[in-house]
SEDRENFI-904252 format. One record per residue (C-alpha): x, y, z; residue in one letter. Coordinates in Angstrom, 2 decimals, always signed. Each point is the difference from the previous one (the first is absolute). Last residue first. Example, Ala and Ser with C-alpha at 12.3 -4.5 7.8 and 13.67 -1.06 7.14 Angstrom:
2
R_+13.67_-1.06_+7.14_S
R_-1.37_-3.44_+0.66_A
***
This chain:
655
R_+75.63_+105.54_+126.39_F
R_+0.48_+2.07_-3.13_K
R_-0.88_-1.57_-3.34_Y
R_+2.02_+1.47_-2.84_E
R_-0.71_-0.26_-3.72_I
R_+2.81_+0.65_-2.42_S
R_+0.39_+1.36_-3.50_A
R_+3.11_+0.33_-2.07_D
R_-0.07_+1.55_-3.40_F
R_+1.73_+0.16_-3.33_G
R_+1.11_+2.04_-2.97_F
R_+3.10_-0.38_-2.11_S
R_+2.52_+1.92_-2.08_S
R_+3.01_-2.02_-1.06_A
R_+2.32_-1.84_+2.36_P
R_+3.68_+0.91_+0.62_L
R_+2.54_-0.98_-2.63_P
R_+1.93_-3.25_+0.50_V
R_+2.85_-0.61_-2.46_H
R_+1.72_+3.37_+0.26_D
R_-0.86_+0.40_+3.71_K
R_+1.46_-3.38_+0.98_V
R_+1.96_+0.75_+3.20_F
R_-2.56_+2.64_+0.91_S
R_+1.05_+3.31_+1.54_A
R_-0.28_+1.68_-3.44_H
R_-3.72_-0.78_-0.09_N
R_-1.39_+0.18_-3.50_R
R_-3.32_+1.57_-0.92_R
R_-1.71_+0.14_-3.38_T
R_-2.97_+2.31_+0.40_K
R_-3.62_-1.11_+0.35_D
R_-1.05_+3.49_+1.16_L
R_-2.11_-1.58_+2.78_L
R_+2.94_-1.97_+1.34_N
R_-2.25_-1.51_+2.69_N
R_-3.77_+0.46_+0.25_V
R_-1.70_-0.60_+3.32_F
R_-3.20_-0.92_+1.80_L
R_+0.02_-0.71_+3.74_N
R_-3.15_-1.02_+1.87_I
R_-0.44_-0.85_+3.68_N
R_-3.40_-1.26_+1.23_L
R_-0.55_+0.15_+3.75_N
R_-2.29_-2.20_+2.11_Y
R_-0.84_-0.22_+3.72_L
R_-1.34_+3.42_+0.98_N
R_-1.68_+0.42_-3.39_N
R_+0.93_+0.23_-3.67_I
R_+2.93_+2.36_+0.54_V
R_+1.41_+0.58_-3.47_I
R_+3.75_+0.59_-0.05_K
R_+0.89_+1.60_-3.30_N
R_+3.11_+0.19_-2.13_S
R_+0.59_+1.43_-3.48_Y
R_+3.39_-0.21_-1.66_K
R_+1.97_+1.58_-2.81_V
R_+3.46_-0.71_-1.39_G
R_+2.24_+1.99_-2.33_L
R_+3.54_-1.02_-0.92_D
R_+2.03_+2.33_-2.20_L
R_+3.21_-1.28_-1.54_Y
R_+3.72_+0.70_-0.33_S
R_+2.23_-2.30_-2.02_N
R_+2.46_-2.38_+1.59_T
R_+3.68_+0.05_-1.02_S
R_+1.70_-3.31_-0.72_T
R_+1.75_-2.29_+2.44_E
R_+3.14_-2.15_+0.41_I
R_+2.38_+2.98_-0.29_S
R_-1.80_+1.81_+2.82_S
R_-2.74_+2.59_-0.34_F
R_-0.40_+3.69_+0.72_D
R_-2.42_+0.95_-2.79_S
R_-3.18_-0.85_+1.89_Q
R_-2.83_+1.89_-1.70_R
R_-2.39_+1.44_+2.55_E
R_-2.93_-1.81_+1.58_S
R_-2.98_+2.35_+0.02_H
R_-2.57_-1.40_+2.41_V
R_-3.64_+1.07_+0.21_L
R_-2.26_-1.37_+2.75_N
R_-3.70_+0.80_+0.16_V
R_-2.40_-0.55_+2.87_S
R_-3.70_-0.06_+0.81_Y
R_-1.08_-1.07_+3.48_R
R_-3.50_-0.68_+1.27_E
R_-0.52_-0.52_+3.74_N
R_-3.18_+2.21_+0.11_N
R_+1.97_+3.09_+1.09_K
R_+1.93_+0.14_-3.24_L
R_+3.77_-0.31_-0.33_L
R_+1.45_+1.28_-3.28_M
R_+3.58_-1.11_-0.63_V
R_+2.43_+1.51_-2.50_I
R_+3.49_-1.43_-0.30_D
R_+2.66_+1.52_-2.26_I
R_+3.35_-1.69_-0.49_M
R_+3.35_+0.91_-1.59_N
R_+2.46_-2.86_-0.31_R
R_+3.76_-0.49_-0.43_A
R_+0.90_-3.36_-1.51_S
R_+0.98_-2.91_+2.21_P
R_+3.65_-1.21_+0.24_I
R_+0.15_-3.31_-1.87_R
R_+3.76_-0.36_-0.37_P
R_+2.47_+2.20_+1.92_I
R_+1.53_+2.55_-2.36_Y
R_+3.66_+0.36_-0.92_T
R_+2.11_+2.81_+1.46_D
R_+2.79_-2.34_+1.25_D
R_-1.23_+0.53_+3.57_D
R_-3.34_-1.55_-0.91_F
R_-3.01_+2.25_-0.56_V
R_-3.65_-0.16_+1.13_G
R_-2.50_+2.80_-0.49_S
R_-3.37_+0.59_+1.63_V
R_-2.87_+2.40_-0.75_D
R_-3.41_+0.33_+1.63_D
R_-2.77_+2.50_-0.65_R
R_-3.35_+0.64_+1.62_S
R_-3.17_+2.06_-0.42_V
R_-2.90_-0.78_+2.34_T
R_-3.56_+1.34_-0.29_V
R_-2.56_-0.87_+2.68_V
R_-3.67_+0.95_-0.54_L
R_-2.23_-0.24_+3.07_E
R_-3.78_-0.18_+0.35_N
R_-1.98_+1.08_+3.07_D
R_-0.47_+3.53_-1.36_G
R_+2.45_+0.34_-2.85_F
R_+3.43_-0.28_+1.59_F
R_+3.32_+0.27_-1.84_Y
R_+3.09_-1.88_+1.13_S
R_+3.56_+0.64_-1.15_K
R_+2.94_-2.40_-0.33_E
R_+3.52_+0.74_-1.21_M
R_+2.64_-2.70_-0.45_S
R_+3.71_-0.08_-0.79_L
R_+2.26_-3.05_+0.08_E
R_+3.78_+0.13_-0.48_Y
R_+2.94_-1.92_-1.36_G
R_+3.27_-1.74_+0.66_Q
R_+1.62_-3.36_-0.63_I
R_+3.80_-0.08_+0.07_V
R_+1.99_-3.11_-0.87_A
R_+3.15_-1.95_+0.83_N
R_+0.37_-3.10_-2.15_K
R_-0.69_-3.69_+0.54_Q
R_-0.67_-3.09_-2.12_S
R_-2.45_-2.89_-0.44_W
R_+1.01_-1.36_-3.39_D
R_-2.13_-0.35_-3.15_A
R_+0.68_-2.02_-3.16_D
R_-2.96_+0.14_-2.42_Q
R_-1.39_-3.50_-0.63_H
R_+0.93_-2.47_-2.75_D
R_+3.65_-1.03_-0.16_G
R_-0.02_-1.18_+3.62_D
R_+2.39_+2.38_+1.73_Y
R_+1.31_+1.65_-3.19_L
R_-3.11_+1.96_-0.99_T
R_+1.51_+3.49_-0.05_T
R_-1.14_+3.58_+0.67_G
R_+1.28_-0.07_+3.58_K
R_-3.25_+0.92_+1.75_D
R_+0.66_+1.20_+3.54_R
R_-2.50_-0.91_+2.75_L
R_+0.35_+2.53_+2.81_Y
R_+1.52_+0.35_+3.47_I
R_+0.90_+3.51_+1.19_F
R_+3.47_-0.20_+1.56_D
R_-0.27_+3.34_+1.85_N
R_-3.34_+1.74_-0.25_I
R_-0.35_+3.76_+0.35_N
R_-3.70_+0.82_+0.37_N
R_-1.13_+3.58_-0.40_K
R_-3.47_+1.16_+0.99_Y
R_-2.36_+2.96_-0.38_L
R_-3.63_+0.04_+1.08_G
R_-2.44_+2.87_-0.47_F
R_-3.49_+0.28_+1.44_S
R_-2.75_+2.57_-0.35_L
R_-3.47_-0.16_+1.59_F
R_-2.65_+2.65_-0.64_I
R_-3.46_+0.15_+1.59_N
R_+0.87_+2.47_+2.76_N
R_+3.79_+0.10_+0.02_S
R_+2.30_-2.98_+0.20_K
R_+3.62_-0.06_-1.15_Y
R_+2.28_-3.02_-0.03_T
R_+3.75_-0.23_-0.66_L
R_+2.05_-3.20_-0.27_G
R_+3.69_-0.89_+0.00_L
R_+1.42_-3.53_-0.36_D
R_+3.70_-0.88_+0.00_I
R_+0.88_-3.63_-0.75_N
R_+3.20_-1.95_+0.45_R
R_-0.44_-3.46_-1.50_S
R_+2.50_-2.82_+0.48_V
R_-0.20_-3.15_-2.14_E
R_+1.81_-3.01_+1.42_R
R_+3.01_-1.10_-1.99_D
R_-0.37_-2.68_-2.66_L
R_+2.30_-3.00_+0.48_V
R_-2.57_-2.67_-0.95_S
R_-0.58_+1.53_-3.42_N
R_-3.12_-0.99_-1.89_G
R_-0.29_-1.14_-3.59_K
R_-3.21_+0.39_-1.99_E
R_-0.56_-1.55_-3.43_Y
R_-2.65_+2.31_-1.33_R
R_-3.33_-0.18_-1.83_Q
R_-1.71_+1.70_+2.97_T
R_-2.83_-2.56_+0.08_P
R_+2.39_-2.84_-0.97_G
R_+2.63_+0.29_+2.72_H
R_+3.10_-1.92_-1.06_A
R_+2.40_-0.92_+2.78_G
R_+2.40_+1.08_+2.70_D
R_-1.56_+2.16_+2.70_A
R_+1.98_-0.17_+3.28_F
R_+0.60_+3.45_+1.44_L
R_-2.58_+2.27_-1.65_E
R_-2.59_-2.79_+0.06_A
R_+0.69_-0.73_+3.68_M
R_-0.37_+3.59_+1.18_N
R_+2.78_+2.54_+0.38_P
R_+0.28_+1.54_+3.48_S
R_-1.57_+3.41_+0.42_R
R_+1.53_+2.69_+2.20_S
R_-1.79_+3.24_+0.86_V
R_+1.47_+3.32_+1.13_H
R_-2.86_+2.43_+0.48_S
R_-0.66_+3.71_+0.24_Y
R_-3.34_+1.69_+0.41_G
R_-1.38_+3.52_+0.04_F
R_-3.51_+1.30_+0.40_N
R_-1.43_+3.46_-0.50_Y
R_-2.97_+1.99_+1.21_S
R_-2.00_+3.03_-1.15_L
R_-3.50_+1.05_+0.98_N
R_+0.13_+0.64_+3.74_D
R_+3.61_+1.05_-0.41_S
R_+3.41_-1.63_-0.46_V
R_-1.30_-3.30_+1.35_K
R_+2.54_-2.80_+0.32_Q
R_+0.48_-3.53_-1.26_D
R_+2.78_-2.43_+0.83_T
R_+1.39_-3.27_-1.31_Y
R_+3.05_-2.10_+0.70_A
R_+0.89_-3.30_-1.65_A
R_+2.57_-2.66_+0.89_F
R_+1.62_-3.10_-1.44_S
R_+2.60_-2.29_+1.56_V
R_+1.37_-2.91_-2.01_A
R_+0.97_-3.64_+0.15_S
R_+1.07_-2.17_-2.92_D
R_-0.13_-3.55_-1.23_E
R_+0.18_-1.68_-3.42_Y
R_+0.33_-3.64_-0.99_S
R_+0.67_-2.19_-3.03_K
R_+0.07_-3.74_-0.79_T
R_-3.21_-1.54_+1.35_A
R_-1.64_+3.42_+0.11_T
R_+0.29_+2.72_+2.63_S
R_-1.24_+3.39_+1.19_R
R_+0.62_+1.41_+3.48_E
R_-1.05_+3.39_+1.36_N
R_+0.73_+1.65_+3.35_N
R_-1.93_+3.09_+0.93_E
R_+0.31_+3.08_+2.16_Y
R_-2.61_+2.77_-0.18_R
R_-0.14_+3.49_+1.43_M
R_-3.06_+2.19_-0.33_V
R_-0.32_+3.60_+1.19_L
R_-3.09_+2.20_-0.04_D
R_+0.88_+3.54_+0.96_F
R_-1.79_+2.94_+1.61_N
R_+2.03_+3.20_-0.10_Y
R_+0.34_+2.33_+3.02_G
R_+3.74_-0.47_+0.35_L
R_-0.47_-3.77_-0.16_L
R_-3.31_-1.62_+0.78_N
R_-0.40_-3.75_-0.37_D
R_-2.03_-2.70_-1.69_T
R_+1.37_-3.51_+0.06_T
R_+0.31_-3.10_-2.17_Y
R_+2.42_-2.89_+0.58_Y
R_+0.65_-2.92_-2.32_A
R_+1.61_-3.43_+0.39_L
R_+0.23_-2.31_-2.99_S
R_+0.72_-3.56_-1.09_R
R_-0.48_-0.93_-3.66_N
R_+0.70_-3.46_-1.37_Y
R_-0.11_-1.09_-3.65_S
R_+0.25_-3.46_-1.50_D
R_+0.47_-1.04_-3.63_S
R_-1.10_-2.39_-2.73_T
R_+1.43_+1.30_-3.25_P
R_-1.32_+3.03_-1.92_V
R_-0.59_-0.31_-3.78_Y
R_-2.12_-3.09_+0.56_A
R_+1.02_-3.20_-1.81_N
R_+0.49_-2.12_+3.14_T
R_-3.28_+1.15_+1.55_S
R_+0.34_+2.56_+2.76_M
R_-0.17_-0.53_+3.77_P
R_+0.02_+3.55_+1.40_S
R_+0.42_-0.01_+3.76_K
R_-0.69_+3.23_+1.84_T
R_+0.73_+0.51_+3.68_H
R_-1.04_+3.14_+1.85_A
R_+0.73_+1.39_+3.45_Y
R_-0.91_+3.34_+1.54_G
R_+0.41_+1.63_+3.41_F
R_-1.54_+3.45_+0.31_L
R_+0.28_+2.65_+2.70_L
R_-2.37_+2.95_+0.02_R
R_+0.10_+3.40_+1.72_R
R_-2.40_+2.93_-0.01_E
R_+0.87_+2.95_+2.19_R
R_-1.21_+2.22_+2.84_D
R_-1.98_-2.31_+2.28_N
R_+2.12_-3.02_-0.87_T
R_-0.54_-2.46_-2.82_D
R_+1.57_-3.47_+0.27_I
R_-2.11_-1.78_-2.62_N
R_+1.75_-3.26_-0.78_F
R_-0.16_-1.49_-3.49_K
R_+0.71_-3.72_-0.46_L
R_+0.11_-1.14_-3.63_N
R_+0.23_-3.54_-1.36_M
R_+0.42_-1.24_-3.56_S
R_-0.30_-3.18_-2.03_S
R_+0.39_-0.14_-3.78_S
R_-0.30_-2.64_-2.68_N
R_+0.62_+1.46_-3.47_N
R_-0.31_-2.32_-2.97_N
R_+0.92_+0.31_-3.67_L
R_-1.07_-2.68_-2.46_V
R_+1.14_-0.09_-3.62_K
R_-1.98_-1.21_-3.00_F
R_+0.48_-1.66_-3.36_S
R_-2.56_+0.26_-2.82_G
R_+2.38_+1.66_-2.48_D
R_-1.52_+3.46_+0.62_E
R_+0.75_-0.16_+3.72_E
R_-2.33_-0.66_+2.92_H
R_+1.12_+1.73_+3.21_E
R_-1.27_-1.63_+3.19_K
R_-0.01_+2.52_+2.83_I
R_-0.07_-0.94_+3.68_S
R_-0.71_+1.60_+3.36_A
R_+0.01_-1.58_+3.47_N
R_-0.41_+2.43_+2.89_S
R_+0.39_-0.34_+3.75_N
R_-0.49_+2.97_+2.31_N
R_+0.39_+0.52_+3.71_F
R_-0.96_+3.34_+1.52_S
R_+0.48_+1.72_+3.34_F
R_-0.98_+3.35_+1.49_D
R_+1.14_+0.41_+3.60_L
R_-1.50_+2.49_+2.42_F
R_+0.94_+2.76_+2.42_N
R_+3.36_-1.67_+0.42_A
R_+2.17_-1.86_+2.55_F
R_-2.64_-1.56_+2.22_T
R_-2.79_-0.51_-2.54_I
R_-2.93_+2.36_-0.07_N
R_-1.61_-1.24_-3.21_D
R_+0.90_-3.05_-2.12_L
R_-0.75_+0.46_-3.70_R
R_-0.78_-2.35_-2.86_G
R_+0.83_-1.60_-3.34_K
R_+0.12_-3.50_-1.41_L
R_+0.11_-0.07_-3.79_T
R_-0.19_-2.82_-2.54_Y
R_+0.60_+0.74_-3.70_T
R_-0.60_-2.31_-2.95_D
R_+1.09_+1.09_-3.47_S
R_-0.55_-1.13_-3.57_K
R_+1.07_+1.12_-3.44_H
R_-0.32_-1.42_-3.50_A
R_+2.00_+1.65_-2.75_S
R_-0.88_+0.36_-3.68_Y
R_+1.02_-0.52_-3.61_I
R_-2.82_-1.63_-2.01_R
R_-0.03_-3.71_-0.74_A
R_+0.23_-1.23_-3.59_E
R_-2.75_+0.10_-2.60_H
R_+2.46_+0.29_-2.91_E
R_-1.38_+3.40_-0.96_E
R_+0.09_+0.90_+3.68_E
R_+3.77_-0.51_+0.03_E
R_+0.57_+2.83_-2.44_E
R_-2.04_+2.36_+2.16_E
R_+1.84_-1.23_+3.08_E
R_+3.30_+1.18_-1.38_E
R_-1.35_+3.48_-0.68_H
R_-1.70_+0.15_+3.39_A
R_+3.03_-1.16_+2.00_H
R_+0.23_+3.28_+1.93_Y
R_-3.67_-0.51_+0.81_P
R_+0.67_-2.71_+2.61_I
R_-3.49_-1.23_+0.82_G
R_-1.34_-0.30_+3.54_Y
R_-1.15_-2.93_+2.11_T
R_-1.61_-0.38_+3.40_G
R_+0.34_-0.80_+3.66_K
R_-0.31_+1.92_+3.24_T
R_-0.57_-1.44_+3.48_N
R_-0.07_+2.03_+3.21_E
R_-0.21_-1.30_+3.57_Y
R_-0.43_+2.18_+3.06_S
R_+0.42_-0.20_+3.77_L
R_-0.43_+2.75_+2.54_G
R_+0.69_+0.37_+3.73_L
R_-0.95_+3.07_+2.04_Y
R_+1.03_+2.02_+3.03_G
R_-0.11_-0.92_+3.71_W
R_-3.69_+0.85_+0.30_K
R_-0.72_-2.26_-2.94_K
R_-0.95_+0.33_-3.67_L
R_+0.24_-3.23_-1.99_F
R_+0.48_+0.56_-3.72_S
R_-0.80_-2.54_-2.72_L
R_+0.86_+0.47_-3.68_G
R_-0.70_-1.95_-3.18_I
R_+1.20_+1.33_-3.37_I
R_-0.74_-1.56_-3.40_T
R_+1.31_+1.12_-3.40_N
R_-0.63_-1.29_-3.51_K
R_+1.83_+0.95_-3.17_D
R_-0.27_+0.68_-3.70_A
R_+2.26_+1.84_-2.42_F
R_+0.09_+0.94_-3.66_D
R_+2.69_+2.10_-1.70_S
R_+1.26_-3.05_-1.93_N
R_-0.76_+1.58_-3.37_N
R_-0.56_+3.75_-0.03_L
R_-3.07_+0.94_-2.02_T
R_-0.20_+2.22_-3.09_H
R_+3.35_-0.85_-1.60_V
R_+0.90_+1.92_-3.15_E
R_+1.86_-1.99_-2.65_T
R_+3.47_+1.02_-1.15_G
R_+1.70_-3.11_+1.41_E
R_-1.61_+0.77_+3.37_E
R_-1.41_+3.47_+0.62_F
R_-1.06_+1.56_+3.31_L
R_-1.52_+3.31_+1.12_S
R_-1.68_+1.01_-3.27_G
R_-3.56_-0.08_+1.31_E
R_-0.17_-0.51_+3.75_S
R_+0.40_-3.58_+1.20_L
R_-2.63_-2.41_+1.28_D
R_+0.67_-2.36_+2.90_Y
R_+0.51_-3.73_+0.17_K
R_-2.65_-1.61_+2.22_F
R_-0.73_+0.80_+3.63_Y
R_-1.51_-2.48_+2.46_D
R_-0.01_+1.00_+3.69_R
R_-1.19_-1.87_+3.09_K
R_-0.35_+1.30_+3.53_S
R_-0.50_-1.26_+3.55_S
R_+0.19_+1.73_+3.36_S
R_-0.94_-1.28_+3.45_L
R_+0.71_+1.85_+3.26_Y
R_-1.27_-0.98_+3.46_I
R_+0.45_+2.05_+3.17_S
R_-0.11_-1.76_+3.39_M
R_-0.72_+1.59_+3.38_D
R_-3.79_-0.50_-0.25_N
R_-0.63_-0.84_-3.66_I
R_+1.17_+2.84_-2.25_N
R_-0.63_-0.29_-3.74_K
R_+1.71_+0.81_-3.30_K
R_-0.95_-1.88_-3.21_F
R_+1.28_+0.98_-3.43_L
R_-0.77_-1.48_-3.44_F
R_+1.57_+0.76_-3.37_S
R_-0.78_-0.38_-3.67_N
R_+2.09_+1.06_-2.99_A
R_-0.78_+0.27_-3.70_Y
R_+2.21_+0.68_-2.97_G
R_-0.90_+0.95_-3.53_E
R_+3.64_+1.04_-0.34_S
R_-0.48_+3.69_-0.79_V
R_-3.65_-0.21_+1.09_S
R_+0.61_-0.13_+3.75_D
R_-2.59_-1.61_+2.28_F
R_-0.65_-0.21_+3.75_S
R_-2.27_-1.89_+2.42_R
R_+0.11_+0.46_+3.78_T
R_-1.69_-1.72_+2.96_I
R_+0.38_+1.49_+3.49_K
R_-1.09_-1.46_+3.33_I
R_+0.46_+2.37_+2.88_K
R_+1.43_+0.97_+3.36_E
R_+1.49_+3.49_-0.40_D
R_+1.16_+0.85_+3.53_T
R_+2.05_-3.19_+0.21_Y
R_+1.11_-0.73_+3.55_S
R_+3.56_+1.01_+0.83_E
R_+3.49_-1.40_-0.67_D
R_-0.97_-1.28_-3.45_T
R_+1.25_-2.80_-2.25_I
R_-1.54_-0.23_-3.48_S
R_-0.11_+3.80_+0.03_G
R_+1.09_+0.18_-3.64_T
R_+2.80_+2.58_+0.23_I
R_+2.51_+0.26_-2.86_V
R_+3.31_+1.60_+1.02_N
R_+2.22_+1.61_-2.62_V
R_+3.46_+0.91_+1.30_V
R_+2.78_+2.23_-1.26_G
R_+2.77_+0.25_-2.55_G
R_+3.04_-0.38_+2.26_S
R_-1.89_-2.66_+1.96_T
R_+2.92_-2.40_+0.42_G
R_-1.17_-1.48_+3.27_S
R_-3.49_+0.03_+1.46_H
R_-1.84_+1.30_+3.05_N
R_+2.22_+2.84_+1.16_F
R_+0.95_+1.03_-3.55_L
R_-3.47_+1.47_-0.43_S
R_+1.35_+3.48_-0.78_S
R_+2.11_-1.45_-2.85_P
R_-1.58_+1.86_-2.92_G
R_-3.67_+0.38_-0.78_K
R_-2.37_-1.52_+2.55_I
R_-3.21_-1.49_-1.34_I
R_-3.15_-1.22_+1.73_E
R_-2.63_-2.04_-1.82_V
R_-3.58_-0.23_+1.24_Y
R_-2.76_-2.42_+0.97_E
R_+0.75_-2.53_-2.78_V
R_-3.02_-2.10_-1.00_N
R_+1.50_-0.90_-3.40_D
R_+3.63_+1.00_-0.54_M
R_+1.46_-3.51_+0.17_N
R_+3.66_+0.00_+0.94_I
R_+2.40_-2.47_-1.57_M
R_+2.32_+2.52_-1.61_I
R_+0.33_-1.43_-3.48_P
R_+3.24_-1.12_-1.66_H
R_+1.04_+1.47_-3.37_D
R_+2.26_+2.70_+1.48_A
R_+2.26_-2.60_+1.62_S
R_+1.22_-1.40_+3.31_F
R_-1.79_+2.63_+2.13_Y
R_-3.39_-1.41_-1.02_S
R_+0.81_-3.50_+1.25_L
R_-2.09_+0.10_+3.17_D
R_+0.62_+1.11_+3.57_S
R_-2.61_+2.69_+0.54_V
R_+1.50_+1.69_+3.06_H
R_-2.49_+0.13_+2.86_N
R_-1.51_+3.41_+0.87_N
R_-3.55_-1.06_-0.93_N
R_+1.35_-1.05_-3.40_S
R_+3.32_+1.63_-0.73_L
R_+1.86_+0.98_-3.15_V
R_+3.55_+1.17_+0.62_K
R_+1.43_+2.28_-2.66_V
R_+3.76_-0.42_-0.51_R
R_-0.47_-3.67_-0.93_D
R_-1.62_+0.93_-3.31_G
R_-0.50_+3.72_-0.49_G
R_+1.79_+3.33_+0.24_L
R_-0.71_+2.96_-2.29_G
R_-1.72_+2.09_+2.68_R
R_-2.16_-2.93_+1.05_I
R_-0.58_-2.82_-2.51_V
R_-2.90_-2.33_+0.79_P
R_-0.15_-3.43_-1.70_Q
R_-2.92_-0.64_-2.34_G
R_-0.39_-3.36_-1.73_I
R_-3.32_-1.34_-1.33_A
R_-0.63_+3.01_-2.26_S
R_+3.10_-0.62_-2.10_G
R_+3.50_-0.02_+1.43_Y
R_-0.44_+3.19_+2.01_D
R_+2.40_+2.10_+2.04_S
R_-2.46_+2.50_+1.45_N
R_+0.97_+3.49_+1.08_S
R_-0.03_+2.00_+3.23_I
R_+1.43_+3.47_+0.51_G
R_-3.35_+1.76_-0.28_P
R_-2.81_-2.45_+0.88_I
R_-1.88_-1.22_-3.08_S
R_+2.10_-3.20_-0.08_K
R_-1.75_-1.45_+3.07_I
R_-2.52_-2.38_-1.57_N
R_+2.22_-0.97_-2.96_S
R_+2.81_-1.09_+2.31_G
R_-2.32_-2.17_+2.11_L
R_-1.46_-1.70_-3.06_S
R_-3.42_+0.83_-1.37_K
R_-3.25_-2.00_+0.18_S
R_-0.56_+1.00_+3.63_G
R_-0.19_+3.70_-0.85_N
R_+0.83_+2.01_+3.11_I
R_-1.56_+3.43_+0.62_D
R_-2.70_-1.29_+2.39_T
R_+2.68_-1.89_+1.92_G
R_+1.75_+3.18_+1.08_E
R_+3.33_+1.07_-1.43_I
R_+2.17_+1.43_+2.76_I
R_+3.23_+1.95_-0.24_R
R_+2.60_+0.14_+2.76_I
R_+2.55_+2.82_+0.04_P
R_+1.61_-0.71_+3.39_Q
R_-0.87_+2.42_+2.82_R
R_-2.95_-2.17_+0.95_N
R_-2.75_+1.37_+2.21_D
R_-2.71_+0.13_-2.67_S
R_+0.76_-3.59_-1.00_I
R_-0.71_-1.26_+3.49_T
R_+2.72_-1.95_+1.76_N
R_+1.51_-3.45_-0.36_S
R_+2.77_+0.91_-2.48_L
R_-0.51_-2.64_-2.69_I
R_-3.51_-0.97_+1.05_S
R_-0.96_+3.60_-0.60_S
R_-3.17_+0.51_+1.92_K
R_-3.09_+1.38_-1.67_V
R_-2.06_+3.08_+0.77_E
R_-1.50_+0.64_-3.44_V
R_+0.94_+3.29_-1.60_T
R_+2.64_-1.79_-2.03_S
R_+2.91_+2.06_-1.19_L
R_-0.58_+0.96_-3.56_N
R_+2.09_-1.59_-2.74_D
R_-2.78_-2.25_-1.22_A
R_-1.80_+2.66_-1.99_N
R_-3.11_-1.76_-1.14_A
R_+0.32_-2.13_-3.10_M
R_-2.19_+1.02_-2.52_S
R_-4.02_+4.17_-2.07_I
R_-2.84_+0.15_-1.83_H
R_-1.29_-3.53_+0.06_L
R_-3.69_-0.41_-0.78_I
R_+0.11_+0.85_-3.70_A
R_+3.54_-1.33_-0.15_L
R_-1.34_-3.49_+0.61_F
R_-2.36_+0.05_-2.95_P
R_+2.78_+1.61_-2.09_M
R_+2.41_-2.85_+0.60_Y
R_+0.23_-1.37_-3.53_K
R_+0.60_+3.57_-1.17_F
R_+3.48_-0.15_+1.53_I
R_+1.33_-2.49_-2.51_K
R_+1.81_-3.28_+0.63_M
***
């Protein structure tokens, strides 16, 4: 697809993607830490809803932040990778509740979060959020929808949105309703997306010597509905929500096989997914033994039906129930929290699934406090947990204590630093322990190991920030020593079933280390502001035998330019140089460098006191370069999309 096709759009679009690495200027509360973002010592990053593209996956929406990458499996799948760690080491939350789906089982499973009508996304790099969730050696990504609220909505509205992306000729529609009625707040959200297989840049993929212009099985379609009710009382609040997601997505790794099948008019290779989530959440104020009690009960049923090339299918289910009780026991001079958590996950799989039917229990007790020691302010988290995993024939159990400490101090009015240390244990999940079967989407016969040791991560994190006038500099340096790092090891044979690649879940000690550097400067022209941000991130991952950890992201250099005009217009440009990744494991190949240029124009048109019109126009991959994502499980078979243009437009009616 050639650039000149988009000249009509380029005439009105100078400059994409606003810099998402800035701390939000909006006064929001972190639902992870229960205080305002501006007061947090932890390095939280916020992406506001106006910068979120509902047609993209979660990982794709946040990958522009230094230190964060996207593990994609085509455009339908995007799992966040933080500082080289992904999967079960990064906890994905929805409104502070763990998203208990099947995404942590495998790289080809979607995170069942719909990105339409999201208020904002908060991200913590590293294990600072250990208080709320176990095993967070990578970090936490928390998607806030506002479906349950502890205060009346200040933005009551009806919003209707329509979007389009040319690379897959895909359309999406969404609807949002937020209204307060006396002491009750009502939330309704609905969306539908239909995206066909996407175009590829020239020369990015060849099959049997023939160039491929579109990626087969890269299509996806889904529907999402959320209903929320919140009752606001003098004693606190009580909220209930229900969310349903269902859809299908192609498995592009099978594209070459599917192409042969199409000639015989046989079914394409795809997965069907569905989830239903029920949440009860609330707060009791001024109780006898605490300032207040936050509580939540969550039940989720998620399933994936994987259709294979021979017409057979496998069904994977994940039925999860969880409860959290968080007591606020703050005193006048310190913050203190006490958390009791319980979760039970039952995964009834079909008889031919690569993971057998299994049960998992997690019981935890966590304590969070702020304190002052020798003039230094510290945040300290301690967490105890007991984990059980079992099948009909095998079992696993272990208990562990994890902790994290964090401090920040001012050296001068302009210069400050932060320092953190953590010791985090992660128990192996059910796929790592019990897998024993062929998994079509990954083309592997996976075998787990029920005697795996728990993974122990010891992380040191150092950060420096400098602020002066309109300049902001930040530098982050980290080193993560991981004992018994769990990974999927390809054996290079096909002995297990004579067809698929043999792969065992194995362990080795590893070190992951890297840095993030960012400089931001603002320029003012009357009432208009130009913000220029230059960033770089680099991470390496090595086992103790001097071999490389698979799928460690490439180093990146990024330039963001944003022009904010006084009439609500915003022009932005985002340029990313992804460097060649030459540090690869024996099961990988190197990944070439590329330039990725995106532009975007946004405008909020105030029609009158009741109506707003929001317009976003964008061009992605403007240079139409071949791009491959080294963090992807299937980067050789699944290049990233070609150049495209698109829009999303919404009309808001404010009550």
